[in-house]
N, CA, C and O atoms as a GROMACS GRO file, in nm:
protein
  508
    1UNK      N    1   1.420   0.665  -0.337
    1UNK     CA    2   1.300   0.691  -0.269
    1UNK      C    3   1.238   0.572  -0.207
    1UNK      O    4   1.248   0.460  -0.256
    2UNK      N    5   1.171   0.600  -0.092
    2UNK     CA    6   1.084   0.520  -0.001
    2UNK      C    7   0.921   0.496  -0.092
    2UNK      O    8   0.854   0.581  -0.150
    3UNK      N    9   0.907   0.417  -0.082
    3UNK     CA   10   0.749   0.371  -0.162
    3UNK      C   11   0.709   0.293  -0.089
    3UNK      O   12   0.764   0.188  -0.057
    4UNK      N   13   0.556   0.354  -0.037
    4UNK     CA   14   0.449   0.244   0.036
    4UNK      C   15   0.356   0.220  -0.088
    4UNK      O   16   0.314   0.308  -0.163
    5UNK      N   17   0.329   0.070  -0.098
    5UNK     CA   18   0.249  -0.006  -0.216
    5UNK      C   19   0.111  -0.015  -0.106
    5UNK      O   20   0.100  -0.078  -0.001
    6UNK      N   21   0.006   0.081  -0.182
    6UNK     CA   22  -0.153   0.066  -0.159
    6UNK      C   23  -0.120  -0.082  -0.190
    6UNK      O   24  -0.028  -0.133  -0.253
    7UNK      N   25  -0.256  -0.150  -0.107
    7UNK     CA   26  -0.269  -0.314  -0.108
    7UNK      C   27  -0.299  -0.348  -0.276
    7UNK      O   28  -0.252  -0.441  -0.341
    8UNK      N   29  -0.374  -0.263  -0.311
    8UNK     CA   30  -0.419  -0.309  -0.469
    8UNK      C   31  -0.278  -0.335  -0.543
    8UNK      O   32  -0.252  -0.438  -0.605
    9UNK      N   33  -0.187  -0.222  -0.526
    9UNK     CA   34  -0.086  -0.202  -0.578
    9UNK      C   35   0.022  -0.305  -0.601
    9UNK      O   36   0.090  -0.336  -0.698
   10UNK      N   37   0.009  -0.355  -0.451
   10UNK     CA   38   0.097  -0.501  -0.426
   10UNK      C   39   0.024  -0.602  -0.482
   10UNK      O   40   0.084  -0.682  -0.554
   11UNK      N   41  -0.089  -0.615  -0.465
   11UNK     CA   42  -0.168  -0.774  -0.535
   11UNK      C   43  -0.088  -0.730  -0.698
   11UNK      O   44   0.020  -0.770  -0.741
   12UNK      N   45  -0.184  -0.639  -0.758
   12UNK     CA   46  -0.137  -0.619  -0.868
   12UNK      C   47  -0.005  -0.653  -0.958
   12UNK      O   48   0.022  -0.695  -1.070
   13UNK      N   49   0.055  -0.613  -0.852
   13UNK     CA   50   0.252  -0.634  -0.915
   13UNK      C   51   0.270  -0.764  -0.876
   13UNK      O   52   0.310  -0.836  -0.967
   14UNK      N   53   0.252  -0.821  -0.761
   14UNK     CA   54   0.250  -0.980  -0.790
   14UNK      C   55   0.212  -1.096  -0.854
   14UNK      O   56   0.263  -1.206  -0.869
   15UNK      N   57   0.068  -1.023  -0.900
   15UNK     CA   58  -0.007  -1.096  -0.992
   15UNK      C   59   0.038  -1.070  -1.141
   15UNK      O   60   0.011  -1.150  -1.230
   16UNK      N   61   0.096  -0.973  -1.160
   16UNK     CA   62   0.117  -0.946  -1.289
   16UNK      C   63  -0.007  -0.890  -1.381
   16UNK      O   64  -0.015  -0.920  -1.500
   17UNK      N   65  -0.100  -0.809  -1.316
   17UNK     CA   66  -0.209  -0.758  -1.324
   17UNK      C   67  -0.174  -0.640  -1.433
   17UNK      O   68  -0.075  -0.568  -1.428
   18UNK      N   69  -0.282  -0.638  -1.540
   18UNK     CA   70  -0.244  -0.495  -1.668
   18UNK      C   71  -0.326  -0.414  -1.574
   18UNK      O   72  -0.386  -0.336  -1.646
   19UNK      N   73  -0.359  -0.393  -1.455
   19UNK     CA   74  -0.425  -0.263  -1.411
   19UNK      C   75  -0.324  -0.165  -1.349
   19UNK      O   76  -0.353  -0.046  -1.341
   20UNK      N   77  -0.155  -0.230  -1.288
   20UNK     CA   78  -0.100  -0.160  -1.273
   20UNK      C   79  -0.046  -0.081  -1.405
   20UNK      O   80  -0.059  -0.119  -1.521
   21UNK      N   81   0.015   0.035  -1.361
   21UNK     CA   82   0.015   0.115  -1.461
   21UNK      C   83   0.188   0.095  -1.459
   21UNK      O   84   0.249   0.045  -1.364
   22UNK      N   85   0.244   0.141  -1.572
   22UNK     CA   86   0.371   0.103  -1.651
   22UNK      C   87   0.466   0.243  -1.525
   22UNK      O   88   0.563   0.224  -1.453
   23UNK      N   89   0.418   0.319  -1.538
   23UNK     CA   90   0.475   0.376  -1.409
   23UNK      C   91   0.490   0.318  -1.300
   23UNK      O   92   0.598   0.258  -1.301
   24UNK      N   93   0.417   0.300  -1.172
   24UNK     CA   94   0.446   0.253  -1.082
   24UNK      C   95   0.469   0.118  -1.108
   24UNK      O   96   0.496   0.080  -0.994
   25UNK      N   97   0.480  -0.010  -1.200
   25UNK     CA   98   0.572  -0.113  -1.222
   25UNK      C   99   0.707  -0.078  -1.200
   25UNK      O  100   0.778  -0.125  -1.111
   26UNK      N  101   0.753   0.039  -1.318
   26UNK     CA  102   0.880   0.082  -1.316
   26UNK      C  103   0.927   0.164  -1.181
   26UNK      O  104   1.049   0.178  -1.172
   27UNK      N  105   0.861   0.209  -1.095
   27UNK     CA  106   0.923   0.266  -0.986
   27UNK      C  107   0.916   0.143  -0.906
   27UNK      O  108   1.032   0.102  -0.902
   28UNK      N  109   0.854   0.078  -0.854
   28UNK     CA  110   0.843  -0.074  -0.801
   28UNK      C  111   1.022  -0.132  -0.815
   28UNK      O  112   1.122  -0.112  -0.746
   29UNK      N  113   0.998  -0.201  -0.928
   29UNK     CA  114   1.148  -0.235  -0.941
   29UNK      C  115   1.274  -0.215  -0.981
   29UNK      O  116   1.364  -0.291  -1.015
   30UNK      N  117   1.260  -0.034  -0.966
   30UNK     CA  118   1.408   0.040  -0.970
   30UNK      C  119   1.443   0.027  -0.860
   30UNK      O  120   1.386   0.074  -0.762
   31UNK      N  121   1.587  -0.065  -0.861
   31UNK     CA  122   1.649  -0.074  -0.744
   31UNK      C  123   1.722   0.040  -0.655
   31UNK      O  124   1.784   0.002  -0.556
   32UNK      N  125   1.717   0.208  -0.695
   32UNK     CA  126   1.718   0.314  -0.647
   32UNK      C  127   1.626   0.327  -0.480
   32UNK      O  128   1.651   0.386  -0.375
   33UNK      N  129   1.507   0.235  -0.531
   33UNK     CA  130   1.400   0.282  -0.449
   33UNK      C  131   1.365   0.177  -0.344
   33UNK      O  132   1.379   0.058  -0.371
   34UNK      N  133   1.320   0.219  -0.219
   34UNK     CA  134   1.290   0.104  -0.113
   34UNK      C  135   1.154   0.096  -0.091
   34UNK      O  136   1.090   0.188  -0.040
   35UNK      N  137   1.099  -0.026  -0.133
   35UNK     CA  138   0.923  -0.031  -0.141
   35UNK      C  139   0.916  -0.119  -0.003
   35UNK      O  140   0.994  -0.208   0.032
   36UNK      N  141   0.812  -0.075   0.058
   36UNK     CA  142   0.764  -0.085   0.169
   36UNK      C  143   0.622  -0.149   0.171
   36UNK      O  144   0.550  -0.142   0.071
   37UNK      N  145   0.587  -0.206   0.275
   37UNK     CA  146   0.430  -0.307   0.250
   37UNK      C  147   0.364  -0.238   0.406
   37UNK      O  148   0.437  -0.236   0.506
   38UNK      N  149   0.283  -0.208   0.409
   38UNK     CA  150   0.217  -0.166   0.525
   38UNK      C  151   0.152  -0.298   0.584
   38UNK      O  152   0.077  -0.358   0.506
   39UNK      N  153   0.176  -0.366   0.742
   39UNK     CA  154   0.110  -0.409   0.786
   39UNK      C  155  -0.016  -0.405   0.790
   39UNK      O  156  -0.080  -0.499   0.837
   40UNK      N  157  -0.073  -0.296   0.742
   40UNK     CA  158  -0.206  -0.303   0.746
   40UNK      C  159  -0.277  -0.347   0.643
   40UNK      O  160  -0.398  -0.363   0.653
   41UNK      N  161  -0.206  -0.373   0.526
   41UNK     CA  162  -0.236  -0.450   0.382
   41UNK      C  163  -0.254  -0.603   0.437
   41UNK      O  164  -0.332  -0.681   0.382
   42UNK      N  165  -0.191  -0.633   0.530
   42UNK     CA  166  -0.191  -0.796   0.534
   42UNK      C  167  -0.346  -0.803   0.595
   42UNK      O  168  -0.436  -0.880   0.562
   43UNK      N  169  -0.345  -0.678   0.713
   43UNK     CA  170  -0.500  -0.677   0.759
   43UNK      C  171  -0.620  -0.704   0.698
   43UNK      O  172  -0.719  -0.776   0.715
   44UNK      N  173  -0.575  -0.616   0.613
   44UNK     CA  174  -0.710  -0.560   0.495
   44UNK      C  175  -0.741  -0.684   0.411
   44UNK      O  176  -0.854  -0.733   0.407
   45UNK      N  177  -0.622  -0.739   0.335
   45UNK     CA  178  -0.626  -0.882   0.291
   45UNK      C  179  -0.696  -0.970   0.323
   45UNK      O  180  -0.794  -1.016   0.265
   46UNK      N  181  -0.632  -1.009   0.451
   46UNK     CA  182  -0.684  -1.108   0.597
   46UNK      C  183  -0.872  -1.090   0.555
   46UNK      O  184  -0.935  -1.177   0.495
   47UNK      N  185  -0.911  -1.004   0.586
   47UNK     CA  186  -1.054  -0.978   0.645
   47UNK      C  187  -1.135  -0.969   0.509
   47UNK      O  188  -1.258  -0.980   0.508
   48UNK      N  189  -1.057  -0.948   0.389
   48UNK     CA  190  -1.132  -0.916   0.260
   48UNK      C  191  -1.158  -1.053   0.194
   48UNK      O  192  -1.262  -1.076   0.132
   49UNK      N  193  -1.048  -1.151   0.213
   49UNK     CA  194  -1.049  -1.296   0.173
   49UNK      C  195  -1.160  -1.356   0.267
   49UNK      O  196  -1.246  -1.420   0.207
   50UNK      N  197  -1.173  -1.348   0.403
   50UNK     CA  198  -1.243  -1.382   0.471
   50UNK      C  199  -1.407  -1.374   0.448
   50UNK      O  200  -1.496  -1.456   0.466
   51UNK      N  201  -1.406  -1.221   0.394
   51UNK     CA  202  -1.581  -1.185   0.382
   51UNK      C  203  -1.595  -1.210   0.226
   51UNK      O  204  -1.682  -1.148   0.164
   52UNK      N  205  -1.510  -1.302   0.158
   52UNK     CA  206  -1.556  -1.280   0.011
   52UNK      C  207  -1.511  -1.199  -0.054
   52UNK      O  208  -1.500  -1.216  -0.175
   53UNK      N  209  -1.468  -1.074   0.016
   53UNK     CA  210  -1.500  -0.949  -0.096
   53UNK      C  211  -1.353  -0.947  -0.182
   53UNK      O  212  -1.339  -0.840  -0.242
   54UNK      N  213  -1.265  -1.021  -0.198
   54UNK     CA  214  -1.110  -1.004  -0.235
   54UNK      C  215  -1.143  -1.162  -0.295
   54UNK      O  216  -1.220  -1.244  -0.246
   55UNK      N  217  -1.057  -1.178  -0.421
   55UNK     CA  218  -1.013  -1.324  -0.505
   55UNK      C  219  -0.864  -1.232  -0.525
   55UNK      O  220  -0.839  -1.112  -0.538
   56UNK      N  221  -0.794  -1.343  -0.521
   56UNK     CA  222  -0.648  -1.328  -0.568
   56UNK      C  223  -0.604  -1.445  -0.618
   56UNK      O  224  -0.634  -1.542  -0.549
   57UNK      N  225  -0.524  -1.474  -0.744
   57UNK     CA  226  -0.458  -1.575  -0.787
   57UNK      C  227  -0.359  -1.633  -0.718
   57UNK      O  228  -0.335  -1.749  -0.752
   58UNK      N  229  -0.265  -1.566  -0.589
   58UNK     CA  230  -0.187  -1.634  -0.521
   58UNK      C  231  -0.256  -1.644  -0.383
   58UNK      O  232  -0.346  -1.573  -0.338
   59UNK      N  233  -0.209  -1.719  -0.343
   59UNK     CA  234  -0.227  -1.738  -0.211
   59UNK      C  235  -0.196  -1.590  -0.103
   59UNK      O  236  -0.120  -1.500  -0.138
   60UNK      N  237  -0.264  -1.591   0.016
   60UNK     CA  238  -0.163  -1.539   0.161
   60UNK      C  239  -0.012  -1.529   0.140
   60UNK      O  240   0.075  -1.452   0.101
   61UNK      N  241  -0.032  -1.658   0.194
   61UNK     CA  242   0.134  -1.706   0.202
   61UNK      C  243   0.226  -1.693   0.092
   61UNK      O  244   0.344  -1.659   0.103
   62UNK      N  245   0.167  -1.723  -0.014
   62UNK     CA  246   0.245  -1.647  -0.145
   62UNK      C  247   0.287  -1.537  -0.157
   62UNK      O  248   0.399  -1.518  -0.205
   63UNK      N  249   0.194  -1.419  -0.109
   63UNK     CA  250   0.206  -1.296  -0.118
   63UNK      C  251   0.319  -1.274  -0.010
   63UNK      O  252   0.429  -1.239  -0.054
   64UNK      N  253   0.308  -1.287   0.095
   64UNK     CA  254   0.378  -1.302   0.181
   64UNK      C  255   0.524  -1.327   0.179
   64UNK      O  256   0.598  -1.245   0.233
   65UNK      N  257   0.587  -1.469   0.103
   65UNK     CA  258   0.682  -1.513   0.022
   65UNK      C  259   0.718  -1.393  -0.063
   65UNK      O  260   0.808  -1.318  -0.025
   66UNK      N  261   0.669  -1.376  -0.149
   66UNK     CA  262   0.705  -1.302  -0.220
   66UNK      C  263   0.745  -1.126  -0.198
   66UNK      O  264   0.826  -1.052  -0.253
   67UNK      N  265   0.664  -1.111  -0.112
   67UNK     CA  266   0.711  -0.956  -0.074
   67UNK      C  267   0.872  -0.970   0.007
   67UNK      O  268   0.962  -0.888  -0.011
   68UNK      N  269   0.882  -1.097   0.103
   68UNK     CA  270   0.978  -1.089   0.134
   68UNK      C  271   1.153  -1.148   0.029
   68UNK      O  272   1.273  -1.132   0.053
   69UNK      N  273   1.092  -1.201  -0.059
   69UNK     CA  274   1.186  -1.247  -0.162
   69UNK      C  275   1.233  -1.155  -0.228
   69UNK      O  276   1.350  -1.158  -0.266
   70UNK      N  277   1.141  -1.041  -0.259
   70UNK     CA  278   1.160  -0.930  -0.349
   70UNK      C  279   1.226  -0.826  -0.273
   70UNK      O  280   1.236  -0.717  -0.328
   71UNK      N  281   1.280  -0.841  -0.141
   71UNK     CA  282   1.342  -0.725  -0.030
   71UNK      C  283   1.234  -0.615   0.019
   71UNK      O  284   1.272  -0.522   0.091
   72UNK      N  285   1.090  -0.627  -0.024
   72UNK     CA  286   0.996  -0.531   0.051
   72UNK      C  287   1.036  -0.554   0.147
   72UNK      O  288   1.105  -0.654   0.162
   73UNK      N  289   1.002  -0.450   0.271
   73UNK     CA  290   1.030  -0.379   0.398
   73UNK      C  291   0.874  -0.409   0.427
   73UNK      O  292   0.792  -0.395   0.336
   74UNK      N  293   0.839  -0.449   0.550
   74UNK     CA  294   0.704  -0.466   0.630
   74UNK      C  295   0.690  -0.284   0.688
   74UNK      O  296   0.798  -0.230   0.713
   75UNK      N  297   0.600  -0.225   0.700
   75UNK     CA  298   0.620  -0.145   0.769
   75UNK      C  299   0.523  -0.107   0.894
   75UNK      O  300   0.415  -0.050   0.881
   76UNK      N  301   0.575  -0.144   1.007
   76UNK     CA  302   0.447  -0.155   1.124
   76UNK      C  303   0.385  -0.032   1.136
   76UNK      O  304   0.408   0.074   1.077
   77UNK      N  305   0.291  -0.066   1.233
   77UNK     CA  306   0.180   0.052   1.283
   77UNK      C  307   0.239   0.102   1.367
   77UNK      O  308   0.293   0.025   1.447
   78UNK      N  309   0.258   0.277   1.390
   78UNK     CA  310   0.304   0.297   1.512
   78UNK      C  311   0.206   0.404   1.579
   78UNK      O  312   0.105   0.442   1.520
   79UNK      N  313   0.241   0.452   1.707
   79UNK     CA  314   0.146   0.546   1.740
   79UNK      C  315   0.138   0.668   1.642
   79UNK      O  316   0.033   0.712   1.595
   80UNK      N  317   0.227   0.704   1.624
   80UNK     CA  318   0.258   0.840   1.565
   80UNK      C  319   0.158   0.784   1.406
   80UNK      O  320   0.086   0.867   1.351
   81UNK      N  321   0.164   0.684   1.366
   81UNK     CA  322   0.094   0.711   1.257
   81UNK      C  323  -0.101   0.728   1.298
   81UNK      O  324  -0.181   0.790   1.228
   82UNK      N  325  -0.131   0.654   1.423
   82UNK     CA  326  -0.255   0.640   1.429
   82UNK      C  327  -0.298   0.807   1.469
   82UNK      O  328  -0.411   0.850   1.444
   83UNK      N  329  -0.201   0.881   1.527
   83UNK     CA  330  -0.184   1.022   1.578
   83UNK      C  331  -0.239   1.106   1.487
   83UNK      O  332  -0.325   1.193   1.500
   84UNK      N  333  -0.165   1.059   1.370
   84UNK     CA  334  -0.165   1.138   1.228
   84UNK      C  335  -0.302   1.145   1.158
   84UNK      O  336  -0.313   1.228   1.067
   85UNK      N  337  -0.415   1.064   1.190
   85UNK     CA  338  -0.554   1.018   1.155
   85UNK      C  339  -0.621   1.167   1.202
   85UNK      O  340  -0.690   1.234   1.126
   86UNK      N  341  -0.589   1.205   1.335
   86UNK     CA  342  -0.674   1.320   1.391
   86UNK      C  343  -0.624   1.442   1.299
   86UNK      O  344  -0.703   1.537   1.300
   87UNK      N  345  -0.502   1.459   1.215
   87UNK     CA  346  -0.534   1.539   1.134
   87UNK      C  347  -0.553   1.548   0.963
   87UNK      O  348  -0.520   1.632   0.879
   88UNK      N  349  -0.617   1.428   0.959
   88UNK     CA  350  -0.666   1.419   0.806
   88UNK      C  351  -0.788   1.456   0.799
   88UNK      O  352  -0.865   1.427   0.890
   89UNK      N  353  -0.827   1.522   0.696
   89UNK     CA  354  -0.968   1.550   0.649
   89UNK      C  355  -1.068   1.449   0.615
   89UNK      O  356  -1.032   1.351   0.551
   90UNK      N  357  -1.150   1.457   0.638
   90UNK     CA  358  -1.256   1.326   0.638
   90UNK      C  359  -1.304   1.300   0.491
   90UNK      O  360  -1.422   1.270   0.476
   91UNK      N  361  -1.192   1.311   0.341
   91UNK     CA  362  -1.200   1.318   0.252
   91UNK      C  363  -1.228   1.151   0.185
   91UNK      O  364  -1.292   1.114   0.087
   92UNK      N  365  -1.162   1.089   0.269
   92UNK     CA  366  -1.181   0.958   0.259
   92UNK      C  367  -1.220   0.858   0.354
   92UNK      O  368  -1.142   0.837   0.446
   93UNK      N  369  -1.354   0.778   0.347
   93UNK     CA  370  -1.361   0.689   0.493
   93UNK      C  371  -1.293   0.561   0.500
   93UNK      O  372  -1.276   0.519   0.615
   94UNK      N  373  -1.246   0.486   0.399
   94UNK     CA  374  -1.202   0.379   0.406
   94UNK      C  375  -1.073   0.338   0.536
   94UNK      O  376  -0.953   0.332   0.508
   95UNK      N  377  -1.114   0.319   0.642
   95UNK     CA  378  -0.995   0.306   0.757
   95UNK      C  379  -0.870   0.279   0.721
   95UNK      O  380  -0.776   0.346   0.766
   96UNK      N  381  -0.844   0.140   0.603
   96UNK     CA  382  -0.707   0.097   0.535
   96UNK      C  383  -0.646   0.201   0.484
   96UNK      O  384  -0.531   0.226   0.521
   97UNK      N  385  -0.711   0.280   0.389
   97UNK     CA  386  -0.632   0.361   0.350
   97UNK      C  387  -0.583   0.487   0.418
   97UNK      O  388  -0.466   0.522   0.408
   98UNK      N  389  -0.687   0.566   0.496
   98UNK     CA  390  -0.631   0.646   0.578
   98UNK      C  391  -0.538   0.645   0.670
   98UNK      O  392  -0.481   0.732   0.737
   99UNK      N  393  -0.531   0.512   0.660
   99UNK     CA  394  -0.359   0.483   0.815
   99UNK      C  395  -0.292   0.461   0.678
   99UNK      O  396  -0.224   0.564   0.675
  100UNK      N  397  -0.268   0.406   0.579
  100UNK     CA  398  -0.200   0.405   0.486
  100UNK      C  399  -0.134   0.569   0.432
  100UNK      O  400  -0.018   0.604   0.408
  101UNK      N  401  -0.243   0.634   0.428
  101UNK     CA  402  -0.204   0.811   0.410
  101UNK      C  403  -0.148   0.863   0.488
  101UNK      O  404  -0.081   0.962   0.459
  102UNK      N  405  -0.153   0.808   0.635
  102UNK     CA  406  -0.136   0.864   0.784
  102UNK      C  407   0.023   0.843   0.779
  102UNK      O  408   0.105   0.933   0.800
  103UNK      N  409   0.059   0.681   0.741
  103UNK     CA  410   0.184   0.646   0.753
  103UNK      C  411   0.282   0.696   0.646
  103UNK      O  412   0.405   0.694   0.659
  104UNK      N  413   0.216   0.741   0.542
  104UNK     CA  414   0.310   0.803   0.446
  104UNK      C  415   0.310   0.965   0.456
  104UNK      O  416   0.386   1.049   0.408
  105UNK      N  417   0.239   0.972   0.506
  105UNK     CA  418   0.270   1.135   0.589
  105UNK      C  419   0.414   1.120   0.707
  105UNK      O  420   0.519   1.185   0.714
  106UNK      N  421   0.366   1.012   0.781
  106UNK     CA  422   0.448   1.035   0.904
  106UNK      C  423   0.607   1.006   0.875
  106UNK      O  424   0.703   1.069   0.919
  107UNK      N  425   0.608   0.874   0.775
  107UNK     CA  426   0.727   0.855   0.734
  107UNK      C  427   0.826   0.899   0.605
  107UNK      O  428   0.925   0.847   0.552
  108UNK      N  429   0.733   1.041   0.579
  108UNK     CA  430   0.778   1.095   0.415
  108UNK      C  431   0.810   0.983   0.330
  108UNK      O  432   0.925   0.949   0.301
  109UNK      N  433   0.710   0.929   0.293
  109UNK     CA  434   0.701   0.817   0.181
  109UNK      C  435   0.601   0.862   0.064
  109UNK      O  436   0.500   0.930   0.084
  110UNK      N  437   0.647   0.813  -0.073
  110UNK     CA  438   0.548   0.784  -0.152
  110UNK      C  439   0.465   0.687  -0.181
  110UNK      O  440   0.496   0.568  -0.170
  111UNK      N  441   0.314   0.740  -0.233
  111UNK     CA  442   0.217   0.592  -0.208
  111UNK      C  443   0.226   0.596  -0.355
  111UNK      O  444   0.256   0.698  -0.418
  112UNK      N  445   0.195   0.469  -0.414
  112UNK     CA  446   0.181   0.377  -0.512
  112UNK      C  447   0.060   0.322  -0.520
  112UNK      O  448   0.043   0.203  -0.491
  113UNK      N  449  -0.047   0.407  -0.562
  113UNK     CA  450  -0.215   0.386  -0.547
  113UNK      C  451  -0.300   0.480  -0.694
  113UNK      O  452  -0.297   0.597  -0.732
  114UNK      N  453  -0.372   0.349  -0.742
  114UNK     CA  454  -0.462   0.426  -0.827
  114UNK      C  455  -0.564   0.547  -0.750
  114UNK      O  456  -0.570   0.663  -0.791
  115UNK      N  457  -0.631   0.503  -0.648
  115UNK     CA  458  -0.713   0.521  -0.561
  115UNK      C  459  -0.696   0.712  -0.588
  115UNK      O  460  -0.597   0.784  -0.580
  116UNK      N  461  -0.848   0.745  -0.622
  116UNK     CA  462  -0.856   0.920  -0.701
  116UNK      C  463  -0.846   0.975  -0.559
  116UNK      O  464  -0.759   1.062  -0.548
  117UNK      N  465  -0.930   0.940  -0.423
  117UNK     CA  466  -0.948   1.004  -0.346
  117UNK      C  467  -0.798   1.043  -0.247
  117UNK      O  468  -0.800   1.102  -0.138
  118UNK      N  469  -0.680   0.994  -0.318
  118UNK     CA  470  -0.526   0.999  -0.235
  118UNK      C  471  -0.533   1.124  -0.293
  118UNK      O  472  -0.493   1.203  -0.209
  119UNK      N  473  -0.568   1.188  -0.404
  119UNK     CA  474  -0.477   1.320  -0.448
  119UNK      C  475  -0.619   1.391  -0.363
  119UNK      O  476  -0.647   1.483  -0.440
  120UNK      N  477  -0.698   1.397  -0.275
  120UNK     CA  478  -0.732   1.499  -0.217
  120UNK      C  479  -0.659   1.522  -0.090
  120UNK      O  480  -0.707   1.608  -0.016
  121UNK      N  481  -0.517   1.442  -0.036
  121UNK     CA  482  -0.466   1.467   0.064
  121UNK      C  483  -0.306   1.506   0.007
  121UNK      O  484  -0.248   1.500  -0.102
  122UNK      N  485  -0.272   1.549   0.150
  122UNK     CA  486  -0.107   1.628   0.126
  122UNK      C  487  -0.028   1.559   0.110
  122UNK      O  488   0.069   1.596   0.174
  123UNK      N  489  -0.001   1.435   0.034
  123UNK     CA  490   0.061   1.336  -0.025
  123UNK      C  491   0.162   1.324  -0.153
  123UNK      O  492   0.134   1.390  -0.253
  124UNK      N  493   0.250   1.264  -0.152
  124UNK     CA  494   0.287   1.233  -0.292
  124UNK      C  495   0.268   1.074  -0.368
  124UNK      O  496   0.314   0.967  -0.329
  125UNK      N  497   0.196   1.099  -0.473
  125UNK     CA  498   0.151   1.010  -0.527
  125UNK      C  499   0.206   0.976  -0.678
  125UNK      O  500   0.202   1.051  -0.776
  126UNK      N  501   0.257   0.847  -0.671
  126UNK     CA  502   0.290   0.781  -0.833
  126UNK      C  503   0.201   0.673  -0.850
  126UNK      O  504   0.180   0.583  -0.768
  127UNK      N  505   0.139   0.689  -0.981
  127UNK     CA  506   0.071   0.609  -1.049
  127UNK      C  507   0.068   0.627  -1.217
  127UNK      O  508   0.002   0.550  -1.286
   0.00000   0.00000   0.00000
């Protein structure tokens, strides 16, 4: 399966946070799955670090290296992803989450997220 990790899922996985569900952790480590990280997650993390809205136990650079070392793939933002936003109802107003939902929809991926708002959309979720 192709899995798209929400930003908090990505951070919690590499920090070993207890907030990460066992189901999500098992899906990430399952060698039959391919884990993707949206380029948007890097943007979201950088912005939130800059404004003091996010604290991480690992550095931005360490996170980037762990993603690469663990064989996760970076999902670029495509025009098709942004176009899908037009079709999304406004259940969720967070632009990063809406784009991750759009990416998962276009790419037919399963999202790993604890965000309850994702359930309001027609996407596959694991948590």
